C-alpha positions in Angstrom: -11.6 -41.0 -17.6 -11.6 -38.4 -14.7 -8.8 -39.6 -12.5 -7.4 -36.9 -10.1 -5.8 -36.5 -6.6 -8.5 -36.1 -4.0 -7.7 -34.0 -1.1 -9.3 -34.1 2.3 -10.5 -30.4 2.6 -13.0 -29.7 5.0 -15.0 -27.1 7.0 -15.4 -28.4 10.5 -16.7 -31.9 10.3 -18.0 -31.5 6.8 -15.5 -32.5 3.9 -15.9 -30.8 0.5 -15.0 -34.0 -1.4 -15.1 -37.7 -1.0 -12.5 -40.4 -1.9 -13.9 -43.2 -4.1 -11.0 -45.7 -3.3 -11.3 -45.0 0.6 -15.1 -45.4 0.5 -14.8 -48.7 -1.4 -12.1 -50.0 1.0 -14.2 -48.8 4.1 -17.3 -50.8 2.8 -15.1 -53.9 2.1 -13.9 -53.6 5.7 -17.5 -53.7 7.0 -18.4 -56.6 4.9 -15.3 -58.6 6.0 -16.2 -57.9 9.8 -19.6 -59.5 9.5 -19.5 -63.2 10.7 -20.1 -65.8 7.8 -23.8 -66.8 7.3 -23.3 -70.4 8.0 -24.4 -73.4 5.9 -27.6 -71.8 4.3 -26.3 -70.4 1.0 -28.1 -67.4 -0.5 -30.1 -67.6 -3.6 -33.6 -67.4 -4.9 -35.2 -68.5 -1.6 -33.2 -65.8 0.2 -35.4 -63.2 2.0 -36.3 -60.1 0.0 -35.5 -56.9 1.9 -35.9 -53.3 1.2 -33.4 -50.9 3.1 -34.5 -47.1 3.0 -31.5 -45.0 3.6 -29.0 -47.6 2.5 -25.9 -45.5 1.8 -24.7 -44.1 5.1 -24.6 -44.7 8.9 -26.8 -47.3 10.2 -28.7 -47.8 7.0 -25.6 -48.7 5.3 -24.6 -51.1 8.1 -28.0 -52.5 7.8 -27.5 -53.2 4.2 -24.0 -54.7 4.3 -24.8 -56.8 7.4 -28.1 -58.0 5.6 -26.2 -59.0 2.4 -23.2 -60.6 4.1 -25.0 -62.2 7.2 -28.6 -62.9 6.1 -27.9 -63.3 2.3 -30.7 -60.9 1.5 -32.0 -60.0 -2.0 -33.8 -56.8 -2.6 -33.4 -53.0 -2.9 -31.6 -50.2 -1.2 -32.9 -46.6 -1.6 -30.8 -43.5 -1.0 -30.6 -39.9 -2.3 -27.0 -39.2 -3.4 -25.2 -36.6 -5.7 -23.4 -37.8 -8.8 -19.9 -36.7 -9.7 -19.4 -33.4 -11.4 -17.2 -30.5 -10.7 -16.7 -32.0 -7.4 -16.5 -35.7 -6.4 -19.8 -37.5 -6.0 -21.0 -37.8 -2.4 -19.4 -40.5 -0.1 -22.9 -42.4 -0.2 -22.7 -42.5 -3.9 -19.2 -44.3 -3.8 -20.3 -46.5 -0.9 -23.3 -47.7 -2.8 -21.1 -48.5 -5.9 -18.9 -50.6 -3.6 -21.8 -52.3 -2.0 -23.2 -53.2 -5.4 -19.9 -54.7 -6.4 -19.6 -56.8 -3.1 -23.2 -58.0 -3.5 -22.7 -59.0 -7.2 -19.4 -60.7 -6.3 -21.1 -62.8 -3.5 -24.1 -63.8 -5.6 -26.6 -61.5 -4.1 -29.4 -60.0 -6.2 -29.5 -56.5 -4.8 -30.4 -53.3 -6.7 -30.1 -49.7 -5.7 -32.4 -46.7 -6.4 -31.2 -43.1 -6.2 -34.0 -40.8 -5.3 -36.1 -38.9 -2.7 -37.4 -41.8 -0.4 -40.2 -39.3 0.6 -41.6 -39.2 -2.9 -44.3 -41.4 -4.2 -42.4 -41.7 -7.5 -39.7 -43.6 -5.7 -42.2 -45.7 -3.9 -43.7 -46.5 -7.3 -40.3 -47.4 -8.6 -39.6 -49.7 -5.8 -43.0 -51.4 -5.9 -42.3 -52.2 -9.6 -39.0 -53.7 -8.7 -40.6 -55.9 -5.9 -43.3 -57.0 -8.3 -41.1 -57.7 -11.4 -37.8 -58.7 -10.0 -38.5 -60.3 -6.6 -41.6 -62.3 -7.2 -44.0 -59.7 -5.9 -43.4 -60.3 -2.2 -41.3 -58.4 0.4 -40.1 -60.1 3.6 -38.4 -57.1 5.5 -38.3 -53.3 5.3 -35.6 -51.4 7.3 -36.3 -47.7 7.6 -33.2 -45.5 8.4 -33.7 -42.0 7.0 -32.2 -38.7 8.4 -33.0 -35.7 6.3 -33.3 -31.9 6.7 -36.6 -31.6 5.1 -39.5 -33.6 3.6 -42.3 -32.6 1.1 -45.7 -34.3 1.8 -46.8 -36.0 -1.6 -50.5 -35.3 -0.7 -50.3 -31.7 0.3 -47.2 -30.5 -1.4 -46.1 -28.7 1.9 -42.3 -28.9 2.7 -41.4 -29.4 6.2 -38.0 -28.7 7.8 -36.4 -30.3 10.7 -34.4 -28.5 13.6 -31.9 -29.6 16.3 -33.4 -27.6 19.2 -34.2 -28.2 23.0 -37.9 -28.0 24.0 -39.1 -25.7 26.6 -35.9 -23.6 27.4 -32.7 -22.7 25.9 -29.8 -25.2 26.5 -26.2 -24.8 27.2 -23.8 -27.6 26.6 -20.1 -28.4 26.1 -19.1 -29.2 22.5 -16.0 -30.4 20.9 -14.6 -28.5 17.9 -11.3 -28.4 16.1 -9.4 -25.2 15.0 -8.0 -24.7 11.4 -4.8 -26.4 12.6 -6.7 -29.4 13.9 -6.3 -28.7 17.6 -9.3 -29.6 19.9 -11.2 -26.9 21.6 -14.0 -27.4 24.2 -16.6 -24.7 23.8 -19.9 -24.0 25.6 -22.7 -23.3 23.2 -26.3 -22.2 23.8 -29.2 -23.3 21.6 -32.4 -21.5 21.7 -35.6 -23.4 22.4 -38.0 -24.8 19.7 -40.6 -22.1 18.9 -43.7 -21.8 16.8 -44.2 -25.1 14.9 -40.6 -26.2 15.2 -41.4 -29.5 17.0 -44.3 -30.4 14.5 -42.0 -29.6 11.6 -39.3 -32.0 12.9 -41.8 -34.6 13.6 -43.2 -34.3 10.1 -39.6 -34.9 8.6 -38.1 -37.3 11.1 -41.1 -39.0 12.7 -43.1 -42.1 11.5 -45.3 -40.5 8.7 -43.1 -41.6 5.8 -42.4 -45.0 7.3 -46.2 -45.6 7.5 -46.7 -44.2 4.0 -44.3 -46.8 2.7 -46.2 -49.7 4.4 -49.5 -48.2 3.1 -47.9 -48.0 -0.5 -46.7 -51.7 -0.6 -49.8 -53.1 1.3 -52.1 -51.5 -1.1 -50.3 -53.4 -4.0 -50.2 -56.7 -2.0 -46.4 -56.7 -2.0 -46.0 -57.8 1.7 -45.1 -61.5 2.4 -46.7 -63.5 5.1 -44.9 -62.8 8.3 -43.4 -59.5 7.0 -41.3 -57.5 9.4 -40.3 -53.9 9.4 -38.0 -52.0 11.7 -37.2 -48.4 12.0 -33.7 -47.5 13.3 -33.7 -45.2 16.3 -31.5 -43.9 19.2 -32.0 -42.8 22.7 -28.6 -42.0 24.0 -27.1 -40.5 27.2 -28.6 -38.1 29.8 -25.5 -36.0 28.9 -26.9 -35.4 25.4 -30.6 -35.7 26.3 -31.7 -32.1 26.3 -30.6 -31.7 22.6 -31.5 -35.2 21.5 -34.1 -37.3 23.2 -35.8 -34.4 25.1 -35.3 -32.1 22.1 -37.2 -31.8 18.8 -35.4 -34.9 17.4 -36.6 -36.9 20.5 -40.2 -35.9 19.8 -39.6 -37.3 16.2 -38.4 -40.4 17.7 -41.2 -40.7 20.1 -43.5 -40.4 17.1 -41.6 -43.1 15.3 -42.0 -45.5 18.2 -45.8 -44.7 18.4 -46.0 -45.3 14.6 -44.2 -48.8 15.2 -47.0 -49.8 17.6 -49.6 -48.8 15.3 -48.0 -50.6 12.5 -47.3 -53.7 14.6 -51.1 -54.0 15.4 -52.1 -53.6 11.8 -49.5 -55.9 10.3 -50.3 -58.7 12.8 -53.8 -58.7 11.4 -53.1 -58.2 7.8 -50.0 -60.5 7.0 -49.2 -61.9 10.5 -46.1 -59.4 10.6 -44.3 -57.2 12.9 -43.3 -53.5 13.2 -40.6 -52.6 15.6 -38.0 -49.9 16.4 -34.3 -50.8 17.0 -32.6 -48.6 19.4 -28.8 -48.5 18.3 -25.9 -47.4 20.2 -23.7 -44.4 19.7 -21.7 -44.0 16.4 -20.0 -41.3 14.5 -22.1 -40.5 11.5 -22.5 -37.7 9.1 -25.7 -36.6 10.8 -24.7 -37.0 14.5 -21.6 -34.8 14.1 -24.1 -31.9 13.4 -25.7 -32.2 17.0 -24.0 -30.0 19.8 -22.4 -32.2 22.4 -22.6 -35.4 20.4 -19.0 -35.3 19.1 -17.6 -34.7 22.7 -19.8 -37.4 24.1 -18.8 -40.1 21.5 -15.1 -39.1 22.0 -15.4 -39.6 25.7 -17.4 -42.8 25.4 -14.8 -44.4 23.1 -12.0 -43.4 25.6 -14.0 -45.3 28.4 -15.0 -48.3 26.2 -12.1 -48.7 23.9 -12.7 -51.7 21.7 -15.8 -52.4 23.7 -17.8 -49.9 21.7 -19.7 -51.8 19.2 -19.6 -50.6 15.5 -22.8 -50.2 13.6 -22.3 -53.2 11.3 -21.9 -55.5 14.3 -25.1 -54.0 15.8 -26.9 -54.6 12.7 -25.7 -58.1 12.3 -27.3 -58.9 15.8 -30.5 -57.2 14.3 -30.6 -59.3 11.3 -30.1 -62.4 13.4 -33.3 -61.4 15.3 -35.3 -60.5 12.3 -34.5 -63.7 10.4 -35.0 -66.0 13.5 -31.4 -66.9 13.8 -31.6 -65.4 17.4 -34.9 -64.6 19.5 -36.0 -60.9 19.4 -34.6 -59.1 22.5 -37.2 -56.4 23.3 -37.5 -54.1 26.2 -40.7 -53.4 28.1 -41.9 -50.9 25.4 -41.4 -53.4 22.5 -38.1 -52.0 21.3 -35.1 -54.1 20.2 -32.2 -52.8 22.2 -28.7 -52.8 20.5 -27.4 -50.1 22.9 -27.0 -51.7 26.4 -23.3 -51.8 26.1 -23.4 -47.9 26.0 -26.1 -47.2 28.5 -24.9 -49.4 31.6 -24.7 -47.2 34.7 -21.0 -48.0 35.1 -20.1 -46.7 31.5 -22.4 -43.6 31.9 -20.9 -42.7 35.2 -17.4 -42.8 33.8 -18.2 -40.8 30.7 -20.0 -38.2 33.0 -17.0 -37.9 35.3 -14.8 -37.1 32.1 -17.5 -34.8 30.7 -17.4 -32.7 33.9 -13.6 -32.5 33.8 -13.4 -31.7 30.0 -11.8 -28.4 28.9 -9.7 -27.4 26.0 -6.7 -28.1 28.2 -7.6 -31.6 29.5 -9.7 -33.1 26.6 -6.6 -34.6 24.9 -6.3 -36.9 28.0 -9.9 -37.6 28.4 -11.3 -38.4 25.0 -10.0 -40.7 22.2 -9.5 -37.9 19.7 -7.4 -39.7 17.3 -10.2 -42.4 17.0 -12.8 -39.8 16.6 -11.2 -37.7 13.9 -10.2 -40.9 11.9 -13.9 -41.9 12.1 -15.0 -38.5 10.7 -12.5 -38.7 8.0 -13.5 -42.3 7.1 -17.0 -41.1 6.6 -15.8 -39.4 3.4 -13.2 -42.2 2.5 -10.2 -40.6 4.0 -7.8 -42.1 6.6 -8.6 -45.6 5.5 -5.6 -48.0 5.8 -4.3 -49.1 2.6 -5.2 -46.3 0.4 -2.5 -44.3 -1.5 -4.1 -40.7 -1.1 -1.2 -39.3 -3.3 -2.1 -41.3 -6.2 -4.9 -40.1 -8.9 -8.1 -41.9 -8.5 -11.1 -42.3 -10.8 -14.0 -40.2 -9.5 -16.6 -40.7 -12.2 -17.9 -43.8 -10.7 -21.3 -44.8 -12.4 -24.3 -45.6 -10.2 -25.0 -49.3 -10.1 -27.2 -50.4 -13.1 -30.1 -52.9 -12.7 -29.3 -55.9 -14.8 -31.6 -58.9 -15.4 
C-alpha cells in the first residue's frame, strides 16, 4: 500500500502531482452526464472502436461518450507515466477509472499504454483487434497532442512549436501569481523560422493518422462502412494568430487535407468515411500552454455561462452522428461542426469587447476566473466535489489488465 496525502502543488498551470480519487470521480461525473443509450443494449454486436489519445481532453471525452452512449467495444491508446516517486500522471488514473466504469457497465474495452506514433503500438493494437474483436474495426477516433514524434521509417524525430507564421505576435494572456491573483500580461512570440512549421506539421498533422489507417488496412482489419474521425479546432479570431494561422493551424490544415485523401480512399476500399470534427473550446492540459487561450476561455465562459458545451457533450453528439443515430452535420468543407455555439457572431463580439477591456485591474469582473481555475485543477484531480483531499489516498493504482 502506498497511501499518502496528495497536495495540489503547481507551477503555473502545471501540477506536480495528480489525485487518484479526484481523477476517478471526475471521470465518473463525465459518464453520468452522458444520456442513456436507449433500448439497444451493448454486447458482442456493439461497434468496435479504437480511440487514439484516450486519456485526456477530447480523446477522453470520446472514450467515455462512446462507452456510455454508443456502447462501444474496443481499445484506447495513450502514453502515461506510472506512479513512482511522484504520483502517476492524471491520464493514468483517468484510464484506470474509465476501465472500471466500462467493466461495471459490461463494455469490453481495453487500454494500451505506449507511443501511438510507434509501429510497435500499432502492431499491438492490430493484434487485439484480430484476436479479441473478431478482426474488424468499425470506428477510429484520432485525438493526439504531442510535443514530438519519431518517424518509424526514417528514425527522424520532429518537434512541434507554438509560433505565429510570418511575423512576431503580441497578445494578452492570463497568468496567476504565486498567491493565485490574476494578472493580464502582454507577451510577444517570435515567428516560426527555418523548418518550424514543417516540424510541427510532421508531429501534429495527418501523417500518423494516415499511417494508422495504412497499418490496419494492410491487415484487413477495417469493417465495411468503417469511419474514422480526427478531432480538431478552429477557434476565435482573437487567438487565430497563435492557433489557426500559426504553426498549429498549419498542422490542422494538413490534418483536414489528410481527411479528404483518406475519405476518397476508404470510400473505394471499404465503403467508409474519413472526417475531421471541429470541436469547441475547452480547458485542456495542452490548450493552457498556448498564449491567449486561458484568457479567451475564461472570457468565453463569462459570456456563455452554462451555454458553454463541455467536451463530453460535444463527443456525445459526434458519436450519435458516427453511429447513425443522427445525420452527419457537415460544413461546406466536409467537417463535422461541434463548435457553432462558440463561434456565433453575437458570442464572439461579446468576448472581443471583454478582451479589449481586460487588464489586471478589470479581469476579475470580465472573466469567470473561479470556473477557469477549478477546471485547471480538475485536470489533475483536484477541486472535484465530494473528494476529501485531507485524507490519504492510494497512489499506486495499476494499469488496467487485459482479461479474457
